[in-house]
C-alpha positions as CSV (number, residue, x, y, z in Angstrom):
1,M,0.0,0.0,0.0
2,T,1.3,3.4,-0.9
3,Q,0.5,6.6,0.8
4,E,0.0,9.8,-1.1
5,I,2.3,12.6,0.2
6,L,0.9,15.9,-0.8
7,F,1.2,19.5,0.4
8,R,-0.9,22.6,0.0
9,G,0.0,26.3,0.4
10,I,-1.0,29.8,-0.8
11,S,1.0,31.0,-3.9
12,K,2.8,34.3,-3.3
13,D,2.2,35.4,-6.9
14,R,-1.3,34.1,-7.7
15,K,-2.8,34.3,-4.2
16,K,-4.5,31.0,-4.6
17,W,-4.2,27.5,-3.0
18,V,-1.7,25.2,-4.8
19,E,-1.4,21.4,-4.2
20,G,1.6,19.3,-5.1
21,N,5.1,18.3,-4.1
22,L,6.9,20.6,-1.6
23,I,10.5,21.6,-2.3
24,D,12.7,24.3,-0.7
25,D,15.7,26.3,-2.0
26,A,18.2,24.6,0.4
27,I,19.2,27.9,1.9
28,K,19.5,27.8,5.7
29,E,18.3,31.4,6.4
30,N,15.3,33.1,4.9
31,K,14.3,29.8,3.3
32,S,11.9,29.9,0.4
33,Y,9.4,27.1,-0.3
34,F,7.9,26.0,-3.6
35,I,5.1,23.6,-4.7
36,L,5.3,21.8,-7.9
37,P,1.6,21.4,-8.7
38,S,0.4,17.8,-9.1
39,Y,-0.8,18.4,-12.6
40,A,2.6,19.9,-13.8
41,G,4.6,16.7,-13.9
42,C,8.3,16.5,-13.2
43,Y,9.3,19.6,-15.3
44,G,6.4,21.9,-14.7
45,E,6.3,25.4,-13.3
46,Y,6.6,25.5,-9.5
47,E,5.1,28.3,-7.4
48,E,6.6,30.0,-4.4
49,I,4.5,29.5,-1.4
50,I,3.8,31.6,1.7
51,P,5.6,29.4,4.3
52,A,3.0,29.9,7.1
53,T,0.3,28.4,4.9
54,I,1.9,25.1,4.1
55,G,-0.1,22.1,5.2
56,Q,0.3,18.3,4.6
57,Y,-2.5,16.1,3.3
58,T,-3.6,13.7,6.1
59,T,-4.6,11.0,3.6
60,K,-8.2,11.4,4.8
61,D,-11.2,13.1,3.3
62,D,-14.2,14.6,4.9
63,D,-17.8,13.4,4.4
64,E,-18.0,15.4,1.1
65,S,-14.7,13.9,-0.2
66,D,-12.7,17.1,0.3
67,R,-9.1,16.4,1.2
68,L,-8.1,17.2,4.8
69,F,-4.9,19.1,5.3
70,V,-3.0,20.2,8.5
71,G,-4.5,23.6,9.3
72,D,-8.0,22.9,8.1
73,K,-10.9,23.8,10.4
74,I,-13.5,21.1,10.6
75,N,-16.9,20.6,12.1
76,V,-16.9,17.3,14.0
77,E,-20.0,15.4,14.9
78,E,-19.3,12.8,17.6
79,M,-21.7,9.9,17.7
80,P,-23.8,11.4,14.9
81,S,-26.7,8.8,15.1
82,R,-27.1,9.0,18.9
83,P,-29.2,11.3,21.1
84,L,-26.1,12.4,23.0
85,M,-24.4,13.7,19.8
86,Q,-21.8,16.4,20.3
87,C,-20.9,19.0,17.6
88,Y,-17.8,21.2,17.7
89,E,-15.1,22.8,15.5
90,A,-11.6,21.6,15.6
91,E,-8.3,22.2,13.7
92,I,-6.3,19.4,12.0
93,V,-2.8,19.2,13.5
94,F,0.2,17.0,13.3
95,V,1.4,15.8,16.7
96,D,3.9,13.1,17.6
97,G,3.9,11.7,14.1
98,M,0.1,11.6,13.8
99,F,-2.6,13.7,12.0
100,G,-5.5,14.5,14.3
101,F,-7.4,17.0,16.2
102,Y,-8.1,18.0,19.9
103,M,-11.6,17.2,21.2
104,P,-13.3,19.7,23.6
105,D,-11.9,17.8,26.6
106,K,-8.3,18.3,25.1
107,T,-8.0,14.6,24.2
108,F,-6.1,14.1,21.0
109,Q,-8.0,12.0,18.4
110,S,-6.4,10.6,15.2
111,V,-8.1,11.5,11.8
112,A,-8.1,7.8,11.1
113,I,-11.4,7.6,13.0
114,F,-13.2,9.5,10.2
115,N,-13.3,6.7,7.7
116,Y,-14.0,3.9,10.2
117,S,-17.3,2.2,10.4
118,S,-18.1,-0.7,12.7
119,P,-19.4,-3.9,11.1
120,N,-22.9,-2.8,11.8
121,G,-22.3,0.5,9.9
122,Y,-22.1,2.7,13.0
123,R,-19.8,5.7,12.7
124,A,-18.4,7.3,15.9
125,F,-17.3,10.5,14.1
126,T,-18.1,12.5,11.0
127,C,-16.6,15.7,9.8
128,L,-16.9,18.4,7.2
129,R,-14.1,20.8,6.3
130,V,-15.2,24.4,7.0
131,K,-12.2,26.5,6.1
132,T,-8.5,26.7,6.8
133,I,-6.7,28.7,9.4
134,H,-5.3,30.8,6.5
135,D,-8.4,31.6,4.5
136,H,-8.4,35.1,6.0
137,L,-5.2,35.8,4.0
138,L,-7.1,35.3,0.8
139,E,-10.1,37.3,2.0
140,E,-7.9,40.2,2.9
141,G,-6.0,40.0,-0.4
142,L,-2.7,39.1,1.4
C-alpha cells in the first residue's frame, strides 16, 4: 500500500491555493518554499508558497470527499446517530507523528477515525471541512 504525500499552500504570486510536491531552496536562512503542482509533472512550473500556509495532506477526506490538510478547520459530529451527539469545531494538526485534532476535553484524536465504520455501519465521528486557518489571508488580499 502506498500513501500519497501531498502538500498545499498559498501561492505568493497568484494568491490561490496550490497542491503538489513541496520543495525548498536549500538555503539555511530566509528559506523559500515552492510547490510543484500535481498536474505539472516533473518539469512543470513551480510556485513560491507563503511558508506559514503550508499544510500536509492527512490521507483522509471529509464526508463530502474534500481532502483534509493540516491547518483545516473542521466541524466534527461525535456519535452522529445517537441522542447524545456532540458537535464542535476543531483544527487538523500533526502531533507526535500523527494527524489528528483535539476534542473539547483536550483529548487528541487521530483522523483515522473519520473513515472507520463498525461492522454494523455505526460511525463514531463524521466531519466536514469548513475552512483553513489561513483563509483570512485570501479574503484580505494578502
